[in-house]
N, C-alpha and C positions, 0 to 999 in steps of 0.2 A: 642581336636582333637581326631580321631580314629585311632586308633593303631592296627595291626594283629599281634598277639602274636604267635610265634613258639614254642608248645613245644617238645621237641626233644625225642628221642629215650632214651637217656642217664637219668638214673634214678637220678645220682648227678646232672645232667643238668636242670633237671624238678625243681627241689627243688630250686636250685640257681636262676634261671631265673623267679620264682614265685616272689621273692621278687622286682625284676625288672617290673614286669607287676603289682604289688600291688600297686608300687610307683607312676606309670603312674596314676592309679586310684584314689589314695590319692591326686594326684595333680589336680583332676576335669576330667580327660581324659577317655575315652573309650575304653577297650579293648577287641578284639573278637581273640577268641583261634583258632587255627587251631593244633590238637593234631597229633604227625606224628606215635604215638603208636597205635591210634584207628580209626584214618581217614588215606585214600589212595587217594583220586582224590580231589588232590588241585586246578586242573584247573576247576573244576566246583566248588568249594568252593569259590573261587575267582572271577568268572564269575559275572558280572555286580556289583561288588562292589569296593569303593574308600577308599582307606586310607590314612592318611598322613606319616605314618611310616609303614615297617615291622621291627619287632624286634625280637632276640632270643639267643640263646646261642651257643658259638663259630661259625660254619657254617652254623647253620641249616637255619638262615633267608637269610643269602647271596646267598645260593645254592639255593632255592626255587626264590628268585629273578632275578638271572641270568638266570636258566632254563626256567624259564616262562615269561622273558623278561619285567619284571614288570618295570614300570616307578614309582618307590615308593624309597624314602630315605630310610635308614636302620639303625637303632642302634643294634650292634654286641656286646655282651657281652664274654668275653673269659675268663675263669678259667682253661683252658687246654692250652698247648704250642701249639702255631698254627701250626709249621711244624711238626706234629706226627699225627698217628692214632687217637689218643684220641681226636682230634677236630673235630670230628662228620661227615667226610667226608671220612674217611680210608686212603688210600694213594693218593686219589685226593686232599689232601689239596693244593698242588702245581698249581692245574688248578684254585682255586678259589681263591688264596691268591693275586694276583695282583689285583684283583676287589676291595680289601679293602682300595686300595691308591685311589679311584675314589672319586670325591669332595661329592658325595651325600651319600657317605658310611661312617659312625663314627663307629670306634671301640674303647669299652673300653676294658682295659686289667688290671689283677689283680696284675702283678707281677711288681713291681717297678725296679728291676734290669734289669729282662728279655726284659723290652721294650725298652731298650736302643738300642738293634740289629735293630730295625725295623725305619724306616724313613718314613712311611705313614701320610699323610698330616693331616688326622684327626684321630689320635689314640692318646687315652689319659690315663694315670694312674688312674684307679678306684678300692679300695678296695674293697673286699668283704663287702656287707649289707644286712639287714635284715629288714623284716616287724616285727617292736616290738609289732604290736597289735596282732602279732601270737606269736612270742617269747619274752616272757615274764614270769616274775616271778608269778607261779599258786599255792604258797604256799601249795604243795603236799607233801606226807609223804615220806621220803627218804627212798626207797627202795634199792638202790645199792650205795656200797661204792665207786666202781672203775667202770667206764664204757667206753667202745672204740666202735665206730661205724665206720665202712669201712672194707676195706679187709685184711686178713692174708694171703695175696697172694705170700708173699716172704718168704724164709726159716727165714730171718731178723725179720720181723713182727711177724711170727708165733713162733718162739722161745722167742722173746721180751716178748710177751704176756704171755707165758707158764709161763716163769722164774718169771714174775711179780705176776702172780696166786700162785706159789710155794713159794714166799717169804712171801706172806701174806694168809695163809691158813684159819684166822679167817674171813677175808674179804669177801664182797660178791661183786662178777665180774658181770657185765653183756655184752654182744658182740651183736651187730646187724649188721647183714649183709645179702645180699641174700643168699638162699638155697644151689646155685651150691659152694659160696665161703665158706660156711660153711661143705658142703659135702667135697669139696677139702682140706680143713684143717684137717678134720677128717683122710683122707687118707695119709696124709703127717706127721702124729704124732703118737708117741706110748702115748701119754696122752690124749688118746679119753674121760676118764671120766672126766677131766677137762674143755675140750671144751664144752661137752656136759652140763655142770654145768653152763657154762658161756652164752652159746647162748640163745637169746631172741626173734629171728625171724627177720624178715625184717620190716622195715619201708618206706614207699611210698609217704607219705604226709607229709606236714608241721606241720599240727595240732597234730599230732600222736608224731612227732618226738620232737616238743616243750614239751610234756607230759613225754616223756622218759627222756630228759634233765633235766627237774624239779625233776625227781624221782633221781636222782644222785648226790651223794655229790661232788664226782671229777670226770672230763672228761679229760682223756689224749689224746693226740694228735701226730699224726705222717704225717707230711707233705710228700707229693710225688712228686706233679708238680710243677714246677717253681723254682727260684733261692732265694728268699728274701721275699718273702709272704705268709701269714696265708691263710689258706683254709676256706672255708664256716663253716665247723663245728666250728670252733674257735669262731666267731661271733655270731653262733646260741647258743652256750653254756652260753657265757657271758651275751647275752641279756636275758638268762632263770634266770639269777643270781645265777648260777652254777659255782663252780671253775672250769677253765680249765688249765691245766699244758701242755703245747706244748713244741716240740721240738723247738731248737732256730731257729728264722727268724729274718732276720734285721727289717721286720715291726714290730716287738714286741715293738721296740723303739717308736712308736708312743704313747703307753700307759706310758712312761716316768716311768719306772720301776715298774709298780704295777703290771702287768701280769708276772707270774711266769714262768719259762720254765726250760728244763733239758738238762744236756748237754750228758748224759748217763744214762743208766740204773740203777746205783747204784745212781746216782743223783736224778733219778726220785723217787725211793725208798725214799730216805731221805725227798724228799718234799711232798710224802703222808703221811707219820709218821708226819712231822712236823704240816700239815694243819690239819690231823685228830684229833690231840691232843692240837691244840692251837685255840680254839673258837675265839678269838678276831682277830688273824692274818687272821683267815679264812674270818669272816665276813668284815673286812677292805678291804681285797682283792677282794672279789666279788663285792663290794659296790662301789669301785674306777673304778674298770673295766666296770661294769653296766653304771655306768654315762656315761663313755668316749663313749662306744658303743651307747647308747640312744641321746646323743648329736650329734654325728659325723657319726655314722655308721647304720642311720636308712632309712627305703627307701624312705621315703617322701622326706628327706632332699637330699639324694644323687641322687634321679631321678631328682628331681629340678635342680641340679647341671649338671645332664647330658645333660636336656635339654636346659639348657643356653648354653652349648660347641656346641649344635646343631642350634642355634641360634633361637630356638622357648621356 
């Protein structure tokens, strides 16, 4: 099949949806990309072209389909809440949401609990998955003891990260985020030297993210969207055979007790000390979690399941 893939403006969305597009290719299909950040003339782009599907992150594909009156089935992967500005169309989500219930539009949603509020005909739970040809162990030197990638855009997140650094002055921290969020964090804290020492810049592609995750001993996570499911960073990290310690989400249960989680910052501190000082526990945990992701949350198998649900 020939699939039109939409790369959205959202950096996180671009990383997430790339694994879906990679999965199409791994299953023998062709993907042609329209990049919303770099291209702006969609009408000419689509002219005289035929596709079996249009696919994108959140509302990116469904919006282009509706606005341009395209007669193409759509595959839409959401890892943002549908009824929110974060879903790719700002306050216009209510305009496009009804189209998700049409018979040739297929929606795959990452949050197992939140999906219960919707009754769209072709809506299915699908946890995050990654291309394990990219996210994989690279046997690199471990440059960071603790890594965090994402926004420190609330006082809770910023103070959490600063307290963690203050508690482990001898550990090497790494924080990755866009420059805007880095400058914002500096403006909101007196601990500027700590933030500057941790900041490592911004990663906008899968290959470099895989490298940096491989260079960390432990990645900790703070999930933001949804109610019960893990974010993309969790699966990326585990696929690189790096230890992930996440705040608790019900979806952690799919790892059957092998994925460590924390309930508060003191609990996270104890887990960091435990795993950095217990090599056997560290190796056991990363191997068990890696085996699960490699088998169940790789892009080839997950996209194969997506296509089965669309009857193709």
